[in-house]
N, C-alpha and C positions, 0 to 999 in steps of 0.2 A: 212262399213263406218260409219253408224249411231252409232253402238256400240263403235267404236273408239272415235267418237265425244263426246258421253256421258261420257265415262270413262275419257278422257282428261279433259273435263269440270269439272267433279266432283273433280278430283285431283287438278286442278287449284283453284277451289272455296275453297277446304279444306285448301290449302296452304295460300291463301289470307285471309281467315277467321282467321286462327291461327295467322298470322302476325298482323291482325287488332286488335285482342283482347289481344295480348301480352302486358305485362306491358311496358309503354313508347311507343313513336311513331317510334323508330328507326328500329325495326324488319320489320314493314311495309315499311319504307323508303328503306331499303336495298333489300327487296324482289322485290319491284317495280323497283328499280334501276337495278337489275340484268335482269329483264324482258325487260326493255327498252334498256339496253345495248345490249341485243341480237337483238333488233330491229335495233340498229346502225350497228351491224355486217351484218344483212340482207340488210340494205340500201347500204352499200358498195358493196356487191355482185351484187345487182340490177343495180348499177351504174358503172360497169366496173372495180371495184377495184380487185386487186389480193387478194388471201386469206389472206396473211399476212397483207395487208393494211386494209382489212375488220375487221380482228381480232384486229388490232390496234385501229380502230374507236370504237369498242366495249370496248376495254380496256381503252381508253382515257375517255370514258363516265363513266366507273366504277370508275376510279381514281378521276375524277372531282366530282362525286357524293359523294364518300367516304370522300373526302376533305371537301365538303360542310357539311356533317353530323358531322364530327369531329370538325370542326371550329364553329359549331353552326349556320351557315348561312342557312342551309336547314330549311324550314318552316317559314322563315321570309318573309315579303312582298317585292316584287320587284317593287312595285309602278308603275311608268310610263312605265316601261319596258314591262308590260303586254299589254299596248296599242300599243307598237312597234311590239309585236308579232302578235296582231290582224291585224295591218296594213300590216305586211309581208304576212300573210296568205290571206288577202283579195285582196291586189294588186298583190302580187306574184302569188297566186293561180289563179286569173283571167287571168294573163298574160300567165302562163304555159298552162292552159286549152285552151285559145284562140289560142295559137301557135300550139297546138296539139302534137300528138305522134311523128311525124317525126322530130320536132325541138328539142325534149328533148336530144337526144344523142349528139347534136352539142354544147350544153352548156358545158363550161369547167368542166372536171370531178372533179377537186379539189374543185371548187366552189360548185358543187352538193354534194360532200361528206360533206363539212363543213356546208352547209345549212341544210342538214338532221340532222347532229350531234347537231347543235344549237337548231333546232326545237324540237328534242327529249328531249334535256336537259331542255328546257323551259317547255315542257309538264310534265316532271317528277317534276320539281320545283313547278309547279302549283298544281299538285296532292298532294304533301307534304304539301303545304300551306293550301289547302282545308282540308286535314286531321287535321291540327292544328286548323282550325276554328271549326270543329266538324264532327263526323262521319255522322250525319244526313245531314249536308250540303254537304259533299263529295259524299254521295250516291245519293242525289238529282241531283247533277251535272252529275254524270256518267249516271244516268237514263234518262237524256235528250237525250243522244245519243242512248242508248239502246232502248228506246221507239220509237224514230224516226225511227230507223232501222227496228224494228219489225212491226210497223204500216205501214211503207213504203213498206215492203215486201208483206204484205197481201193486202194493198190497191192497189199496183201495179198489183198483181195477179188478183184481182177482177175487177179493173177499168182501168188498164194501156192501153193507146192507143198511146199517143204522147211520143216518145222517148226523153229522156233527153240529152244523149250524146252518140249516137249510135257508133261513131268511137272509143270511150273509154270504155264504159260499156253498151253494148247493152241491158242488162236486166233492166236498170233503166228507169223510166218514170216520167213525170211531175205529173201524178196522184198519183204516189207513194210518191213524195215529199210532195204534199198537204196532203195526208193521214198521213204521218209522223208528219207534223205540227199539224194536228188536234189531233193526239194521244198525243203529248207533252202537248198541252193546257189542254186536259182532265186529263192527269197525274198530272199537276200542281194543278188543282182543288181538286183532290182526296188527294194529298199529303198535301195541306194546311189544309184540314179537319182533317187529321191525326195529323198534328202539333198542332191543337187546342185541340185534344182529348188526346194526349199523350205528356209527357214531353220531351222525347228523350234527347239529350245532347245539344240542341240548335236549332234555327229555320233552316228550309231548305232554299235553294236558292230561291224558289218561295215565301215563306213567307217574306223573307228579302226584295225582290224586291217590292212586293206589299205594304208592310208597308212603304217603303221609297218613292216609285214613283207611286203607284196606279196600277190598273189592265191594263189600256191601254198601258202604257210604258212597263209593265212586259210582256204583250203579244207580243209587238214588239220585245223586247229583246229575248224572247224564239224563235220567228220565225227566228230571225237573227242567233241564235245558231244552229237551224236546218239547215239553209243554209250553215253555216260553216262546219257542220258535212258532208254535201254532198260534199263540196269542198275537205275536207280531204280524203274522200273515192275516189273521182274521180282522185285526184292527184296521189294517190298510184296506182290506176288502170292504169293510164297513164304510170307511171314509169314501172310497170310490163309489160305492153304491149310493151313498147319501148325495154325492155330487152328480150322479147319473153318468159316470165315466166308466169305460171298460178297462182302460189303462191309465196309469198316472201321467203319462205323456207319450210322445212318439220319438223320444230322443234316441232310442236304441232300436233300429229297424229289426222287425221280427220278434222283438222282446218286449216292446212297450216302453216303459220308463225306468228310471233308476230305482224308484221305490218298489216297483214290481219285482226287481231282482234282489233287493236288500231288505225287504220288509221283515222277514223272519230272522235276519241277523241282528236287527236293531236292539231287541231286548237281550239276545243271547250274549253278545260281546261284553257288555258291562257285567253280566252275571258271571261270565267266566273269570273276569278280573276280580270280582268279589270272591269267588272260590279260591283264586290264586292267593288272595290275602290271608287265607287260612292254612296255606302250605308253607312250612318253614323253608327259607331260601338258603 
């Protein structure tokens, strides 16, 4: 299993790196679009869709994304729509988690399919806009979630006592959440020091926020992003539990499915772009 995980991770990193450094932004846009379109296919399967419907969801996302690339819409700011996405994840996620696993299958299937498709599309659009802002900015955005996840894992292992959501994800603890937050704040300090020492291609998320709003507001914003990452993770865990599935699919050997790898990123990426709208350019 570990060997499979490592090999799959290396292949994915290689593909992403090649797309990222390719001339122009569109190789990266199309590779990530294909990845999240696979996530749309997984979402349909987890929510009771027939295989043809699940494939149609993935195909619809592919067509919409290609249309956005060809028309030049991809990479442009969606402005206030990012705040709508934040509200949807905050209020909708809280409602879904409060109602719990038994209530999820009773929601209209078509509504669930469309909600997943829209949220995946918004996440992709946020990723492409972040790439247009700068690679340093985009990586600092992604690393909020990755650091929160890694620090939460080790903090939960070492200190975990109080369960966060035992009916949805028994392995998660409040101590893990606090550890993840501490890890992200430390990451921000280190990254800002690197911003000052190296030119990169522009300031990171952390530097932009501190320059515009100071450290206190930046810390609050980063803690909020950590909480949103937890919401994304728990919502996907709830959907899988309602479907009786361990993984969203087996597309990524050793890792499960695409949604298993990007669930915590889905609410965070639009939220970062919403925060960016508050920073003078």
